[in-house]
N, CA, C and O atoms as a CHARMM CRD file, in Angstrom:
* protein
*
  296
    1    1 LEU  N     28.09300  22.75000  -3.11100 PROA 1      0.00000
    2    1 LEU  CA    27.71300  22.40800  -1.75300 PROA 1      0.00000
    3    1 LEU  C     27.10200  21.01100  -1.78200 PROA 1      0.00000
    4    1 LEU  O     26.09800  20.79100  -2.46000 PROA 1      0.00000
    5    2 VAL  N     27.68000  20.08300  -1.07100 PROA 2      0.00000
    6    2 VAL  CA    27.15100  18.72400  -0.97100 PROA 2      0.00000
    7    2 VAL  C     26.34900  18.63900   0.31900 PROA 2      0.00000
    8    2 VAL  O     26.88800  18.85100   1.40600 PROA 2      0.00000
    9    3 MET  N     25.04500  18.32300   0.19700 PROA 3      0.00000
   10    3 MET  CA    24.17500  18.28500   1.37200 PROA 3      0.00000
   11    3 MET  C     23.92600  16.87400   1.87500 PROA 3      0.00000
   12    3 MET  O     23.41900  16.70400   2.98400 PROA 3      0.00000
   13    4 GLY  N     24.26500  15.87000   1.10300 PROA 4      0.00000
   14    4 GLY  CA    24.11100  14.47800   1.52200 PROA 4      0.00000
   15    4 GLY  C     25.19800  13.64100   0.88700 PROA 4      0.00000
   16    4 GLY  O     25.33000  13.62100  -0.33600 PROA 4      0.00000
   17    5 GLU  N     25.97600  12.94900   1.69800 PROA 5      0.00000
   18    5 GLU  CA    27.14800  12.25900   1.17200 PROA 5      0.00000
   19    5 GLU  C     27.32500  10.90800   1.85900 PROA 5      0.00000
   20    5 GLU  O     27.08200  10.77300   3.05800 PROA 5      0.00000
   21    6 ASN  N     27.74900   9.91900   1.09000 PROA 6      0.00000
   22    6 ASN  CA    28.11400   8.61200   1.62000 PROA 6      0.00000
   23    6 ASN  C     29.58600   8.41400   1.27800 PROA 6      0.00000
   24    6 ASN  O     29.91300   7.91000   0.20300 PROA 6      0.00000
   25    7 LYS  N     30.46400   8.80300   2.17700 PROA 7      0.00000
   26    7 LYS  CA    31.90600   8.76300   1.91200 PROA 7      0.00000
   27    7 LYS  C     32.41300   7.34100   1.69500 PROA 7      0.00000
   28    7 LYS  O     33.34000   7.13000   0.91200 PROA 7      0.00000
   29    8 ALA  N     31.82300   6.37000   2.37100 PROA 8      0.00000
   30    8 ALA  CA    32.26900   4.98300   2.22700 PROA 8      0.00000
   31    8 ALA  C     32.11000   4.48700   0.79000 PROA 8      0.00000
   32    8 ALA  O     32.93200   3.71000   0.30500 PROA 8      0.00000
   33    9 ASN  N     31.05300   4.93600   0.11300 PROA 9      0.00000
   34    9 ASN  CA    30.80600   4.51700  -1.27000 PROA 9      0.00000
   35    9 ASN  C     31.23300   5.56600  -2.29000 PROA 9      0.00000
   36    9 ASN  O     31.11100   5.34100  -3.49400 PROA 9      0.00000
   37   10 GLY  N     31.73000   6.70600  -1.82500 PROA 10     0.00000
   38   10 GLY  CA    32.11900   7.77000  -2.74000 PROA 10     0.00000
   39   10 GLY  C     30.93800   8.36000  -3.49300 PROA 10     0.00000
   40   10 GLY  O     31.05000   8.69400  -4.67200 PROA 10     0.00000
   41   11 GLU  N     29.79000   8.49000  -2.80300 PROA 11     0.00000
   42   11 GLU  CA    28.57000   8.98100  -3.43200 PROA 11     0.00000
   43   11 GLU  C     28.12400  10.29000  -2.81100 PROA 11     0.00000
   44   11 GLU  O     28.29200  10.51700  -1.61300 PROA 11     0.00000
   45   12 ALA  N     27.55700  11.14000  -3.63500 PROA 12     0.00000
   46   12 ALA  CA    26.88700  12.34700  -3.16500 PROA 12     0.00000
   47   12 ALA  C     25.47400  12.30800  -3.72000 PROA 12     0.00000
   48   12 ALA  O     25.28700  12.12800  -4.92400 PROA 12     0.00000
   49   13 ARG  N     24.48300  12.47400  -2.86500 PROA 13     0.00000
   50   13 ARG  CA    23.08900  12.37400  -3.29300 PROA 13     0.00000
   51   13 ARG  C     22.43000  13.73200  -3.48400 PROA 13     0.00000
   52   13 ARG  O     21.60500  13.88800  -4.38400 PROA 13     0.00000
   53   14 TYR  N     22.76700  14.69700  -2.67800 PROA 14     0.00000
   54   14 TYR  CA    22.12100  16.00200  -2.73500 PROA 14     0.00000
   55   14 TYR  C     23.18500  17.06100  -2.97300 PROA 14     0.00000
   56   14 TYR  O     24.01700  17.32200  -2.10400 PROA 14     0.00000
   57   15 ILE  N     23.15500  17.66800  -4.14900 PROA 15     0.00000
   58   15 ILE  CA    24.17400  18.64300  -4.53300 PROA 15     0.00000
   59   15 ILE  C     23.48400  19.94200  -4.91100 PROA 15     0.00000
   60   15 ILE  O     22.49700  19.93100  -5.64600 PROA 15     0.00000
   61   16 HSD  N     23.99300  21.05500  -4.41600 PROA 16     0.00000
   62   16 HSD  CA    23.43100  22.37900  -4.71300 PROA 16     0.00000
   63   16 HSD  C     24.56300  23.28800  -5.16600 PROA 16     0.00000
   64   16 HSD  O     25.66700  23.22500  -4.62500 PROA 16     0.00000
   65   17 GLY  N     24.29800  24.12600  -6.14800 PROA 17     0.00000
   66   17 GLY  CA    25.33600  25.02800  -6.63100 PROA 17     0.00000
   67   17 GLY  C     24.76000  26.22500  -7.35800 PROA 17     0.00000
   68   17 GLY  O     23.56000  26.28300  -7.62700 PROA 17     0.00000
   69   18 VAL  N     25.61500  27.17600  -7.67300 PROA 18     0.00000
   70   18 VAL  CA    25.23900  28.40000  -8.37200 PROA 18     0.00000
   71   18 VAL  C     25.87600  28.37700  -9.75300 PROA 18     0.00000
   72   18 VAL  O     27.04300  28.01500  -9.90300 PROA 18     0.00000
   73   19 LYS  N     25.10200  28.76600 -10.75900 PROA 19     0.00000
   74   19 LYS  CA    25.60500  28.83500 -12.13000 PROA 19     0.00000
   75   19 LYS  C     25.03500  30.09200 -12.77900 PROA 19     0.00000
   76   19 LYS  O     23.82200  30.20800 -12.95800 PROA 19     0.00000
   77   20 GLY  N     25.90100  31.01900 -13.12700 PROA 20     0.00000
   78   20 GLY  CA    25.44000  32.25800 -13.74800 PROA 20     0.00000
   79   20 GLY  C     24.54400  33.03600 -12.80700 PROA 20     0.00000
   80   20 GLY  O     24.93500  33.33900 -11.68000 PROA 20     0.00000
   81   21 LYS  N     23.32800  33.36500 -13.26800 PROA 21     0.00000
   82   21 LYS  CA    22.37100  34.12000 -12.45300 PROA 21     0.00000
   83   21 LYS  C     21.40000  33.21500 -11.70300 PROA 21     0.00000
   84   21 LYS  O     20.47100  33.70300 -11.06000 PROA 21     0.00000
   85   22 GLY  N     21.60300  31.91700 -11.77700 PROA 22     0.00000
   86   22 GLY  CA    20.67800  30.99100 -11.12800 PROA 22     0.00000
   87   22 GLY  C     21.39300  29.96900 -10.27500 PROA 22     0.00000
   88   22 GLY  O     22.58200  30.09500  -9.98400 PROA 22     0.00000
   89   23 PHE  N     20.64600  28.95800  -9.88200 PROA 23     0.00000
   90   23 PHE  CA    21.21200  27.89700  -9.06500 PROA 23     0.00000
   91   23 PHE  C     20.59100  26.57400  -9.47500 PROA 23     0.00000
   92   23 PHE  O     19.58900  26.54500 -10.18900 PROA 23     0.00000
   93   24 PHE  N     21.18200  25.49100  -9.02600 PROA 24     0.00000
   94   24 PHE  CA    20.65200  24.16900  -9.31900 PROA 24     0.00000
   95   24 PHE  C     20.73400  23.31200  -8.06600 PROA 24     0.00000
   96   24 PHE  O     21.56000  23.54500  -7.18400 PROA 24     0.00000
   97   25 THR  N     19.86800  22.32600  -8.00900 PROA 25     0.00000
   98   25 THR  CA    19.90100  21.33000  -6.94500 PROA 25     0.00000
   99   25 THR  C     19.67400  19.97200  -7.59000 PROA 25     0.00000
  100   25 THR  O     18.72600  19.79900  -8.35600 PROA 25     0.00000
  101   26 PHE  N     20.52600  19.01800  -7.29200 PROA 26     0.00000
  102   26 PHE  CA    20.42300  17.67400  -7.84700 PROA 26     0.00000
  103   26 PHE  C     20.15400  16.70400  -6.70400 PROA 26     0.00000
  104   26 PHE  O     20.91700  16.63000  -5.74200 PROA 26     0.00000
  105   27 TYR  N     19.06900  15.97000  -6.82300 PROA 27     0.00000
  106   27 TYR  CA    18.71500  14.95200  -5.84200 PROA 27     0.00000
  107   27 TYR  C     18.94700  13.59000  -6.48500 PROA 27     0.00000
  108   27 TYR  O     18.03500  13.04800  -7.10900 PROA 27     0.00000
  109   28 GLY  N     20.10500  13.04400  -6.35400 PROA 28     0.00000
  110   28 GLY  CA    20.44000  11.77100  -6.99500 PROA 28     0.00000
  111   28 GLY  C     19.81700  10.58400  -6.28300 PROA 28     0.00000
  112   28 GLY  O     19.84200  10.49800  -5.05500 PROA 28     0.00000
  113   29 GLY  N     19.26000   9.67600  -7.06100 PROA 29     0.00000
  114   29 GLY  CA    18.70400   8.44900  -6.51500 PROA 29     0.00000
  115   29 GLY  C     17.44000   8.64200  -5.71800 PROA 29     0.00000
  116   29 GLY  O     17.13900   7.83900  -4.83400 PROA 29     0.00000
  117   30 HSD  N     16.69400   9.68500  -6.00600 PROA 30     0.00000
  118   30 HSD  CA    15.50700   9.99100  -5.21600 PROA 30     0.00000
  119   30 HSD  C     14.26000   9.64900  -6.01800 PROA 30     0.00000
  120   30 HSD  O     13.88600  10.40300  -6.91700 PROA 30     0.00000
  121   31 ASP  N     13.61900   8.54800  -5.72000 PROA 31     0.00000
  122   31 ASP  CA    12.36400   8.16000  -6.35700 PROA 31     0.00000
  123   31 ASP  C     11.39000   7.79600  -5.24800 PROA 31     0.00000
  124   31 ASP  O     11.44000   6.67900  -4.73200 PROA 31     0.00000
  125   32 PRO  N     10.50300   8.71400  -4.86700 PROA 32     0.00000
  126   32 PRO  CA     9.63500   8.48200  -3.70600 PROA 32     0.00000
  127   32 PRO  C      8.67800   7.29800  -3.84600 PROA 32     0.00000
  128   32 PRO  O      8.21400   6.76900  -2.83600 PROA 32     0.00000
  129   33 GLU  N      8.37600   6.87800  -5.05600 PROA 33     0.00000
  130   33 GLU  CA     7.44400   5.76400  -5.23600 PROA 33     0.00000
  131   33 GLU  C      8.15500   4.42600  -5.44200 PROA 33     0.00000
  132   33 GLU  O      7.49700   3.38500  -5.47200 PROA 33     0.00000
  133   34 ASP  N      9.46700   4.43000  -5.58200 PROA 34     0.00000
  134   34 ASP  CA    10.22600   3.18700  -5.78400 PROA 34     0.00000
  135   34 ASP  C     11.57800   3.34100  -5.10300 PROA 34     0.00000
  136   34 ASP  O     12.56300   3.71400  -5.74000 PROA 34     0.00000
  137   35 TYR  N     11.62200   3.05300  -3.80700 PROA 35     0.00000
  138   35 TYR  CA    12.83000   3.28200  -3.01100 PROA 35     0.00000
  139   35 TYR  C     13.99300   2.37500  -3.42000 PROA 35     0.00000
  140   35 TYR  O     15.14900   2.69300  -3.14300 PROA 35     0.00000
  141   36 GLN  N     13.70100   1.25600  -4.07300 PROA 36     0.00000
  142   36 GLN  CA    14.74900   0.32300  -4.49500 PROA 36     0.00000
  143   36 GLN  C     15.11100   0.49300  -5.97000 PROA 36     0.00000
  144   36 GLN  O     15.74100  -0.39100  -6.55100 PROA 36     0.00000
  145   37 HSD  N     14.72900   1.59800  -6.57600 PROA 37     0.00000
  146   37 HSD  CA    14.97700   1.83300  -8.00500 PROA 37     0.00000
  147   37 HSD  C     16.47500   1.82400  -8.29100 PROA 37     0.00000
  148   37 HSD  O     17.24000   2.53400  -7.63900 PROA 37     0.00000
  149   38 ARG  N     16.88600   1.03000  -9.25400 PROA 38     0.00000
  150   38 ARG  CA    18.29700   0.88800  -9.62600 PROA 38     0.00000
  151   38 ARG  C     18.50700   1.32400 -11.07200 PROA 38     0.00000
  152   38 ARG  O     17.56300   1.36100 -11.86100 PROA 38     0.00000
  153   39 VAL  N     19.73400   1.64900 -11.40900 PROA 39     0.00000
  154   39 VAL  CA    20.07900   1.97900 -12.78500 PROA 39     0.00000
  155   39 VAL  C     19.75300   0.78300 -13.66700 PROA 39     0.00000
  156   39 VAL  O     20.12500  -0.34700 -13.35200 PROA 39     0.00000
  157   40 GLY  N     19.06200   1.03100 -14.76400 PROA 40     0.00000
  158   40 GLY  CA    18.67300  -0.04700 -15.66800 PROA 40     0.00000
  159   40 GLY  C     17.26600  -0.56400 -15.43100 PROA 40     0.00000
  160   40 GLY  O     16.71500  -1.25100 -16.29200 PROA 40     0.00000
  161   41 ASP  N     16.66400  -0.25100 -14.27400 PROA 41     0.00000
  162   41 ASP  CA    15.27600  -0.63500 -14.02400 PROA 41     0.00000
  163   41 ASP  C     14.36200   0.17000 -14.94600 PROA 41     0.00000
  164   41 ASP  O     14.73300   1.25600 -15.39100 PROA 41     0.00000
  165   42 PRO  N     13.16800  -0.35700 -15.23600 PROA 42     0.00000
  166   42 PRO  CA    12.21900   0.42800 -16.03300 PROA 42     0.00000
  167   42 PRO  C     11.89700   1.74700 -15.32900 PROA 42     0.00000
  168   42 PRO  O     11.90600   1.83000 -14.10100 PROA 42     0.00000
  169   43 LYS  N     11.61600   2.76200 -16.12500 PROA 43     0.00000
  170   43 LYS  CA    11.29200   4.07200 -15.55600 PROA 43     0.00000
  171   43 LYS  C     10.01800   3.99000 -14.72800 PROA 43     0.00000
  172   43 LYS  O      9.11800   3.20800 -15.03700 PROA 43     0.00000
  173   44 THR  N      9.94500   4.79900 -13.67600 PROA 44     0.00000
  174   44 THR  CA     8.73300   4.88200 -12.87500 PROA 44     0.00000
  175   44 THR  C      7.66800   5.58300 -13.70500 PROA 44     0.00000
  176   44 THR  O      7.91600   6.64800 -14.27100 PROA 44     0.00000
  177   45 GLU  N      6.48500   4.98900 -13.77900 PROA 45     0.00000
  178   45 GLU  CA     5.39100   5.56100 -14.56000 PROA 45     0.00000
  179   45 GLU  C      4.69200   6.62500 -13.71700 PROA 45     0.00000
  180   45 GLU  O      3.87600   6.30500 -12.85200 PROA 45     0.00000
  181   46 LEU  N      5.01800   7.90000 -13.97500 PROA 46     0.00000
  182   46 LEU  CA     4.49300   8.99200 -13.15800 PROA 46     0.00000
  183   46 LEU  C      2.97500   9.10400 -13.24500 PROA 46     0.00000
  184   46 LEU  O      2.34300   9.58000 -12.30200 PROA 46     0.00000
  185   47 LYS  N      2.38200   8.67800 -14.34800 PROA 47     0.00000
  186   47 LYS  CA     0.92500   8.75200 -14.50900 PROA 47     0.00000
  187   47 LYS  C      0.20000   7.88600 -13.48200 PROA 47     0.00000
  188   47 LYS  O     -0.96900   8.12600 -13.18400 PROA 47     0.00000
  189   48 LEU  N      0.88400   6.88700 -12.94400 PROA 48     0.00000
  190   48 LEU  CA     0.27400   6.01100 -11.94000 PROA 48     0.00000
  191   48 LEU  C      0.26600   6.63800 -10.54900 PROA 48     0.00000
  192   48 LEU  O     -0.35900   6.09900  -9.63600 PROA 48     0.00000
  193   49 HSD  N      0.95100   7.77000 -10.37200 PROA 49     0.00000
  194   49 HSD  CA     1.07800   8.40800  -9.05900 PROA 49     0.00000
  195   49 HSD  C      0.74200   9.90000  -9.15300 PROA 49     0.00000
  196   49 HSD  O      1.58600  10.73300  -8.82600 PROA 49     0.00000
  197   50 PRO  N     -0.48500  10.26000  -9.59900 PROA 50     0.00000
  198   50 PRO  CA    -0.79600  11.67700  -9.82200 PROA 50     0.00000
  199   50 PRO  C     -0.84700  12.51400  -8.54400 PROA 50     0.00000
  200   50 PRO  O     -0.70500  13.73500  -8.60600 PROA 50     0.00000
  201   51 THR  N     -1.04400  11.88400  -7.40100 PROA 51     0.00000
  202   51 THR  CA    -1.14000  12.64900  -6.15400 PROA 51     0.00000
  203   51 THR  C      0.00400  12.33500  -5.20200 PROA 51     0.00000
  204   51 THR  O     -0.13500  12.50300  -3.99000 PROA 51     0.00000
  205   52 SER  N      1.12200  11.88600  -5.73100 PROA 52     0.00000
  206   52 SER  CA     2.26600  11.51600  -4.90000 PROA 52     0.00000
  207   52 SER  C      2.82100  12.72800  -4.15800 PROA 52     0.00000
  208   52 SER  O      3.27400  13.67700  -4.79900 PROA 52     0.00000
  209   53 PRO  N      2.79900  12.72300  -2.81800 PROA 53     0.00000
  210   53 PRO  CA     3.37200  13.85300  -2.08100 PROA 53     0.00000
  211   53 PRO  C      4.86700  13.99100  -2.32000 PROA 53     0.00000
  212   53 PRO  O      5.39700  15.10200  -2.27900 PROA 53     0.00000
  213   54 GLY  N      5.55600  12.88300  -2.56800 PROA 54     0.00000
  214   54 GLY  CA     6.99300  12.94400  -2.83600 PROA 54     0.00000
  215   54 GLY  C      7.30600  13.67700  -4.12400 PROA 54     0.00000
  216   54 GLY  O      8.22800  14.49100  -4.16500 PROA 54     0.00000
  217   55 TYR  N      6.54800  13.40000  -5.17800 PROA 55     0.00000
  218   55 TYR  CA     6.78500  14.07600  -6.44900 PROA 55     0.00000
  219   55 TYR  C      6.37400  15.53800  -6.37000 PROA 55     0.00000
  220   55 TYR  O      7.02300  16.39600  -6.96800 PROA 55     0.00000
  221   56 ARG  N      5.30000  15.83200  -5.63500 PROA 56     0.00000
  222   56 ARG  CA     4.90600  17.24400  -5.47100 PROA 56     0.00000
  223   56 ARG  C      6.00200  18.00900  -4.75500 PROA 56     0.00000
  224   56 ARG  O      6.29500  19.14800  -5.11700 PROA 56     0.00000
  225   57 LEU  N      6.61800  17.40200  -3.73800 PROA 57     0.00000
  226   57 LEU  CA     7.70200  18.05500  -3.00900 PROA 57     0.00000
  227   57 LEU  C      8.87500  18.34700  -3.93900 PROA 57     0.00000
  228   57 LEU  O      9.44200  19.43800  -3.89300 PROA 57     0.00000
  229   58 ILE  N      9.24300  17.38900  -4.77800 PROA 58     0.00000
  230   58 ILE  CA    10.34400  17.58800  -5.71700 PROA 58     0.00000
  231   58 ILE  C     10.01100  18.72300  -6.67700 PROA 58     0.00000
  232   58 ILE  O     10.84600  19.59900  -6.90200 PROA 58     0.00000
  233   59 LEU  N      8.81300  18.72800  -7.24600 PROA 59     0.00000
  234   59 LEU  CA     8.44100  19.78300  -8.18800 PROA 59     0.00000
  235   59 LEU  C      8.39700  21.14100  -7.51600 PROA 59     0.00000
  236   59 LEU  O      8.82300  22.13300  -8.10900 PROA 59     0.00000
  237   60 ASN  N      7.89200  21.21100  -6.29400 PROA 60     0.00000
  238   60 ASN  CA     7.86500  22.48800  -5.58000 PROA 60     0.00000
  239   60 ASN  C      9.26900  23.01400  -5.35200 PROA 60     0.00000
  240   60 ASN  O      9.50100  24.21800  -5.47100 PROA 60     0.00000
  241   61 ASN  N     10.20700  22.14300  -5.02700 PROA 61     0.00000
  242   61 ASN  CA    11.58400  22.57900  -4.79600 PROA 61     0.00000
  243   61 ASN  C     12.26100  23.02500  -6.07900 PROA 61     0.00000
  244   61 ASN  O     13.16700  23.85800  -6.03900 PROA 61     0.00000
  245   62 ILE  N     11.84200  22.48900  -7.21000 PROA 62     0.00000
  246   62 ILE  CA    12.46000  22.83600  -8.49100 PROA 62     0.00000
  247   62 ILE  C     11.79200  24.04800  -9.11900 PROA 62     0.00000
  248   62 ILE  O     12.47600  24.96600  -9.57100 PROA 62     0.00000
  249   63 LEU  N     10.46400  24.06400  -9.15400 PROA 63     0.00000
  250   63 LEU  CA     9.75800  25.09100  -9.91200 PROA 63     0.00000
  251   63 LEU  C      9.54600  26.39300  -9.15900 PROA 63     0.00000
  252   63 LEU  O      9.79700  27.46500  -9.71100 PROA 63     0.00000
  253   64 PHE  N      9.09900  26.33100  -7.93500 PROA 64     0.00000
  254   64 PHE  CA     8.69800  27.55600  -7.26200 PROA 64     0.00000
  255   64 PHE  C      9.83400  28.48100  -6.85400 PROA 64     0.00000
  256   64 PHE  O      9.63600  29.69500  -6.88500 PROA 64     0.00000
  257   65 PRO  N     11.00900  27.99500  -6.47600 PROA 65     0.00000
  258   65 PRO  CA    12.08600  28.95100  -6.18800 PROA 65     0.00000
  259   65 PRO  C     12.47100  29.77900  -7.41200 PROA 65     0.00000
  260   65 PRO  O     12.95600  30.90100  -7.26700 PROA 65     0.00000
  261   66 ALA  N     12.26500  29.24500  -8.60500 PROA 66     0.00000
  262   66 ALA  CA    12.61500  29.97400  -9.82300 PROA 66     0.00000
  263   66 ALA  C     11.54900  30.98900 -10.21000 PROA 66     0.00000
  264   66 ALA  O     11.81200  31.87500 -11.02300 PROA 66     0.00000
  265   67 ALA  N     10.36400  30.87800  -9.64900 PROA 67     0.00000
  266   67 ALA  CA     9.26000  31.77000 -10.01000 PROA 67     0.00000
  267   67 ALA  C      9.16400  32.90000  -8.99500 PROA 67     0.00000
  268   67 ALA  O      8.34700  32.85600  -8.07500 PROA 67     0.00000
  269   68 LYS  N      9.99800  33.90000  -9.17200 PROA 68     0.00000
  270   68 LYS  CA     9.99400  35.03800  -8.25100 PROA 68     0.00000
  271   68 LYS  C      9.05500  36.12000  -8.76200 PROA 68     0.00000
  272   68 LYS  O      8.97400  36.36500  -9.96600 PROA 68     0.00000
  273   69 LYS  N      8.34700  36.76400  -7.84500 PROA 69     0.00000
  274   69 LYS  CA     7.46300  37.85800  -8.22500 PROA 69     0.00000
  275   69 LYS  C      8.28800  39.07600  -8.61300 PROA 69     0.00000
  276   69 LYS  O      9.28400  39.40800  -7.97000 PROA 69     0.00000
  277   70 LYS  N      7.85000  39.72800  -9.67900 PROA 70     0.00000
  278   70 LYS  CA     8.51500  40.95700 -10.09200 PROA 70     0.00000
  279   70 LYS  C      7.94100  42.12100  -9.29900 PROA 70     0.00000
  280   70 LYS  O      6.74300  42.16100  -9.01700 PROA 70     0.00000
  281   71 LYS  N      8.79000  43.05600  -8.94500 PROA 71     0.00000
  282   71 LYS  CA     8.34100  44.23500  -8.22700 PROA 71     0.00000
  283   71 LYS  C      7.47700  45.07200  -9.16400 PROA 71     0.00000
  284   71 LYS  O      7.88700  45.40600 -10.27600 PROA 71     0.00000
  285   72 GLN  N      6.27000  45.40700  -8.69600 PROA 72     0.00000
  286   72 GLN  CA     5.33800  46.15700  -9.53700 PROA 72     0.00000
  287   72 GLN  C      5.48900  47.65000  -9.30900 PROA 72     0.00000
  288   72 GLN  O      5.74400  48.11000  -8.19600 PROA 72     0.00000
  289   73 LYS  N      5.32300  48.39300 -10.39600 PROA 73     0.00000
  290   73 LYS  CA     5.37000  49.85100 -10.30600 PROA 73     0.00000
  291   73 LYS  C      4.00900  50.34100  -9.83300 PROA 73     0.00000
  292   73 LYS  O      2.98000  49.98800 -10.41000 PROA 73     0.00000
  293   74 THR  N      4.00500  51.16300  -8.77300 PROA 74     0.00000
  294   74 THR  CA     2.73100  51.69700  -8.27600 PROA 74     0.00000
  295   74 THR  C      2.79000  53.19000  -8.17300 PROA 74     0.00000
  296   74 THR  O      1.81100  53.82000  -7.77300 PROA 74     0.00000
């Protein structure tokens, strides 16, 4: 499933799919602290942005959907 596409450039930025018992989501070119980040640029130093709402949003979308509560026996 492609959720964001630039047909003129042949690019897909947001891709979601199912693999085995899980799923994946790829957010290509998404760097909330460096909007002009290009291939070959130095990596963004995450330690400089400990409270970045953009990075928290990315981590929440990646980590929390995978952490499902198990049904408890009562």
